[in-house]
C-alpha positions in Angstrom: -65.9 1.8 52.2 -66.8 5.2 53.4 -64.0 7.6 54.0 -64.8 10.7 56.1 -62.1 13.7 56.1 -62.2 15.2 59.4 -59.9 18.0 61.2 -58.0 17.0 63.9 -56.8 19.1 66.9 -54.7 17.9 69.7 -57.6 17.4 72.0 -59.3 15.4 69.0 -60.2 11.7 70.2 -58.4 10.5 67.0 -55.1 12.5 67.8 -53.1 9.4 69.2 -54.1 7.7 66.0 -52.7 10.6 63.8 -49.5 11.0 65.8 -48.6 7.2 65.4 -49.3 7.5 61.7 -47.2 10.6 61.5 -44.5 8.5 63.1 -44.9 6.1 60.5 -44.7 9.1 57.9 -41.3 10.3 59.1 -40.0 6.7 59.3 -40.9 6.4 55.8 -38.8 9.3 54.8 -35.8 7.8 56.7 -36.2 9.3 60.2 -35.8 6.9 63.0 -39.2 6.1 64.9 -39.8 8.1 68.2 -43.4 7.9 68.9 -43.7 9.9 72.3 -41.4 12.5 70.6 -43.3 12.7 67.4 -46.6 12.9 69.5 -45.4 15.8 71.4 -44.0 17.7 68.5 -47.2 17.4 66.8 -49.1 18.3 70.1 -47.2 21.7 69.9 -47.6 22.6 66.3 -51.2 22.2 66.6 -51.6 23.9 69.8 -49.5 26.6 68.7 -51.5 26.8 65.5 -48.5 26.6 63.3 -50.1 23.8 61.4 -53.4 22.4 61.0 -54.4 18.7 60.2 -56.9 16.7 59.0 -57.4 13.0 58.8 -59.0 10.2 56.4 -61.1 8.3 58.6 -62.5 4.5 57.7 -64.3 2.6 60.2 -62.7 4.7 63.0 -59.3 4.3 61.7 -57.0 7.1 60.8 -55.7 5.9 57.4 -54.2 9.2 55.9 -53.6 12.6 56.8 -52.7 15.9 55.6 -50.8 18.8 57.4 -51.2 22.7 56.3 -49.8 26.0 57.0 -51.4 29.2 56.3 -49.1 32.0 55.7 -49.4 35.6 54.7 -49.3 36.5 50.7 -47.8 39.8 51.1 -47.8 40.8 47.7 -51.4 40.0 47.0 -52.7 41.3 50.4 -54.2 37.6 51.3 -53.1 34.5 52.6 -51.4 31.2 51.0 -51.9 27.7 52.3 -48.7 25.6 52.2 -49.4 21.6 52.2 -46.5 20.6 54.6 -47.3 16.9 54.9 -49.5 14.4 52.8 -49.5 10.8 53.9 -51.8 7.5 53.3 -50.9 4.2 55.1 -49.4 1.7 52.6 -52.4 -0.5 53.1 -54.9 2.1 52.1 -53.1 3.7 49.1 -54.5 3.8 45.7 -58.1 4.1 47.0 -58.5 7.8 46.6 -57.7 8.9 50.0 -54.7 11.3 49.1 -57.1 12.6 46.6 -60.1 13.3 49.1 -57.2 14.9 51.4 -56.1 17.4 48.8 -59.8 18.1 47.6 -60.9 18.9 51.1 -57.8 21.3 51.7 -58.3 23.0 48.2 -62.2 23.6 49.2 -61.0 24.9 52.5 -58.5 27.2 51.3 -61.0 28.3 48.8 -63.7 28.9 51.0 -61.4 30.8 53.5 -60.3 33.1 50.9 -56.8 32.0 50.4 -55.3 33.2 47.2 -53.1 30.0 46.5 -52.5 26.3 47.6 -48.7 25.3 47.3 -46.7 22.0 48.1 -43.5 20.5 47.1 -42.5 17.1 46.2 -39.4 15.1 45.3 -39.1 15.3 41.2 -38.9 11.6 41.0 -42.2 11.2 42.8 -44.4 10.6 39.7 -47.3 9.5 41.1 -47.6 12.2 43.6 -46.9 14.5 40.8 -49.2 12.9 38.4 -52.1 13.3 41.1 -51.2 16.9 41.8 -51.1 18.2 37.9 -54.4 16.2 37.9 -55.8 18.5 40.5 -54.5 21.5 39.0 -51.3 21.8 40.6 -48.7 23.7 38.3 -45.1 23.8 38.7 -43.2 27.0 39.5 -40.5 28.0 37.4 -38.1 30.6 37.8 -37.9 30.0 41.4 -35.4 27.8 43.4 -35.9 26.5 46.7 -33.1 27.2 49.2 -32.4 26.1 52.7 -30.2 27.5 55.4 -30.1 24.5 57.9 -29.3 23.9 61.6 -28.7 20.5 63.6 -30.7 19.7 66.7 -28.6 21.8 68.6 -28.6 24.9 66.6 -25.4 24.5 65.0 -24.9 24.8 61.3 -23.5 21.7 59.7 -19.6 21.6 60.2 -19.6 24.1 62.8 -17.9 23.7 66.0 -20.0 23.3 69.1 
């Protein structure tokens, strides 16, 4: 079956399918399903150009997606692309879709003059790590990922409202 990778904006006819699959992705990672809120959030991210998205389409069915942020790479005086989300519907896994989405993104980043493409995943996600290293992604040593988090009301965890 032929897979086509297509950019999906908030006005694209497949946007609603993408938003539904994005909600499934969130549920996969333990978040409660919230189709309308997810759709609205994704619409805003794409409309404000905070994210760009591409979808893998088979027979008019969105079966996977990737989202990317473009950021300044200050020291290199260029740009870096950061893959934020990559998800393939369970029934389409192990069929080359994630590989195709990643190859599409790497190609587009190179064509746009980006200096690097980065991503992050859990250390125990062996299938993803294997795919990423096969495509040339290398672990970054000497750096730590640090977060300063807020809850949905803007409060720090444990902070009195």
